[in-house]
C-alpha positions in Angstrom: 177.9 92.4 108.5 177.5 89.1 110.3 174.5 87.8 112.2 175.4 86.5 115.7 172.8 83.7 116.4 171.9 82.0 119.6 171.3 78.3 119.7 169.2 76.5 122.3 168.3 72.8 122.2 164.8 71.7 123.3 166.1 70.5 126.7 165.2 72.8 129.6 167.2 71.9 132.7 165.5 71.9 136.1 166.9 73.7 139.1 169.0 70.7 140.2 170.9 70.4 136.9 174.6 71.3 137.0 175.7 73.6 134.2 179.2 74.4 133.1 179.7 77.6 131.1 182.7 77.9 128.8 184.0 80.0 126.0 185.3 78.6 122.7 187.7 80.1 120.2 188.3 79.2 116.6 191.0 80.6 114.3 191.4 80.0 110.6 194.6 81.3 108.9 194.5 81.8 105.2 196.3 83.4 102.3 194.4 86.6 101.3 193.4 87.1 97.7 191.9 90.6 97.8 192.9 93.9 99.3 190.9 97.0 100.3 192.8 100.3 100.4 191.5 103.6 101.9 193.1 106.6 100.1 192.2 110.1 99.1 193.0 113.7 99.1 193.2 116.6 101.6 193.2 120.2 100.3 193.2 123.5 102.0 192.2 127.0 100.9 191.0 130.3 102.4 187.8 129.9 100.4 185.7 126.8 101.1 184.6 126.6 97.4 188.2 126.7 96.2 189.2 124.0 98.6 186.3 121.8 97.4 187.2 122.5 93.7 190.8 121.7 94.2 189.8 118.4 96.0 187.4 117.5 93.3 190.0 117.8 90.6 192.4 115.5 92.4 189.8 112.9 93.2 188.6 112.9 89.6 192.1 112.4 88.4 192.7 109.5 90.9 189.5 107.8 89.8 190.3 108.1 86.1 193.8 106.8 86.6 192.5 103.8 88.7 189.9 103.0 86.0 192.6 103.0 83.3 194.5 100.6 85.5 191.6 98.2 85.4 189.8 99.0 88.7 186.0 98.9 88.0 184.2 102.1 88.9 181.9 100.2 91.3 185.0 99.2 93.3 185.9 102.8 94.0 183.6 104.0 96.8 183.5 107.3 98.7 183.6 106.5 102.5 184.2 110.0 103.9 183.8 113.6 102.7 184.5 116.2 105.3 185.0 120.0 105.5 186.8 121.5 108.5 187.6 125.1 109.4 191.3 125.5 110.2 192.7 127.7 112.9 196.1 128.7 114.2 196.6 129.8 117.8 198.9 132.6 118.8 199.2 134.2 122.2 195.9 132.5 123.2 194.1 134.0 120.2 192.3 131.8 117.6 193.2 132.9 114.0 191.3 131.5 111.1 193.5 130.2 108.3 191.1 128.6 105.9 189.2 125.4 105.2 190.3 121.8 104.8 188.4 119.4 102.6 189.0 115.7 102.9 187.7 113.0 100.5 188.4 109.4 101.2 187.9 106.5 98.8 187.7 102.8 99.5 189.3 100.9 96.6 188.7 97.1 96.3 191.5 95.4 94.6 190.5 91.9 93.3 194.1 91.0 92.2 196.1 91.4 95.4 199.4 91.5 93.4 198.3 94.9 92.0 198.0 96.5 95.4 201.3 98.4 95.3 200.6 99.6 91.7 197.2 100.9 92.7 198.7 102.8 95.6 201.5 104.3 93.5 199.1 105.3 90.8 196.8 107.1 93.3 199.7 108.9 94.9 201.2 109.9 91.6 197.8 111.4 90.7 197.5 113.5 93.8 196.5 111.3 96.6 198.1 112.5 99.9 196.2 110.2 102.2 196.7 106.4 102.3 195.2 105.4 105.7 195.2 101.7 105.6 195.3 98.4 103.7 193.1 95.5 104.7 193.7 92.1 103.2 190.8 89.7 102.9 189.4 86.8 100.9 186.6 86.5 98.4 185.2 83.5 100.2 185.4 85.1 103.6 182.1 83.7 104.8 183.4 80.1 104.3 186.4 80.9 106.6 184.1 82.5 109.2 182.0 79.4 109.3 185.1 77.2 109.7 186.3 79.4 112.6 182.9 79.2 114.2 182.9 75.3 114.0 186.3 75.2 115.6 185.1 77.5 118.4 182.3 75.0 119.1 184.8 72.1 119.2 187.0 74.1 121.5 184.2 74.8 123.9 183.4 71.1 124.1 187.1 70.3 124.7 187.1 72.8 127.6 183.9 71.4 129.1 185.3 67.9 128.8 188.5 68.9 130.6 186.5 70.5 133.4 184.2 67.4 133.7 187.2 65.1 133.7 188.9 67.1 136.5 185.7 67.0 138.5 185.1 63.3 137.8 181.6 64.0 136.5 179.7 62.9 133.4 179.2 65.5 130.7 176.3 65.7 128.2 178.2 66.6 125.0 175.3 68.4 123.4 175.2 72.0 124.7 172.0 73.5 126.0 173.0 76.9 124.7 175.5 78.4 122.2 175.9 82.1 121.7 178.3 83.5 119.0 180.1 86.4 120.7 182.5 87.9 118.1 183.9 87.5 114.7 187.2 89.3 113.9 189.5 89.6 110.9 193.0 91.1 110.9 193.0 94.9 111.3 194.0 97.2 108.4 197.7 97.9 108.1 198.5 101.7 108.5 200.4 103.5 105.8 201.5 107.0 105.2 201.3 108.3 101.6 204.6 110.3 102.0 206.5 107.1 102.7 206.3 106.1 99.0 205.2 109.2 97.2 208.7 109.7 95.6 209.6 106.1 95.1 210.4 105.0 91.6 209.8 101.3 92.2 206.4 99.9 92.8 205.5 100.0 96.5 206.3 96.6 98.0 203.2 95.1 99.6 203.6 91.8 101.5 200.1 90.5 102.4 201.3 87.5 104.5 198.4 85.6 106.0 195.2 86.7 107.6 193.2 85.3 110.5 189.5 84.8 110.8 188.6 84.4 114.5 185.3 83.5 116.1 184.4 83.1 119.8 181.3 81.6 121.4 179.8 81.0 124.8 178.3 77.6 125.5 176.6 75.8 128.4 176.8 72.1 129.0 175.0 69.9 131.6 177.0 67.5 133.8 175.9 65.0 136.4 
């Protein structure tokens, strides 16, 4: 979670002051060194308890296999546990066909090169859901701050361009800066069935990730 602050300097413009409002954007591109994978199991049975038990067995097997692989238990976190009644529809009639239990785990992988092995291990131990992979960096806060600084510089460049076009003098210290957003690259979708029967380790190419910040700023010109 990130705190989006508002900055104001001590100068309060009077009604005659001219203000230019601009947005600034900063992007920092880095090589990721960590991965987070959402995976789990979905089971169905006519009896809800049976569906839960079947699911628990699979999840326990996945956790144990991942721990043997070297993933610490504290880096295997439940993020969703759901029970749904299942129905078929025939000739407009709703027919109950059992219960579905879904248990999703968020697995943090500190050594990004092990991502494919972690996925394969989970799938070979019963995981039938792999909903996404998100690559990130241990020092993410540092890159967020860098992107924010670039956004401020970008806002000043825009304000200077406007002032230059108008032929006016710009005061380079903004009277207000508001951080609007911080974004990191979205998770990459995966389907467990795509590699469930593969003999080789699932090839994972992390590429690069972007940390993006945008701000709104106000400058005075005369």
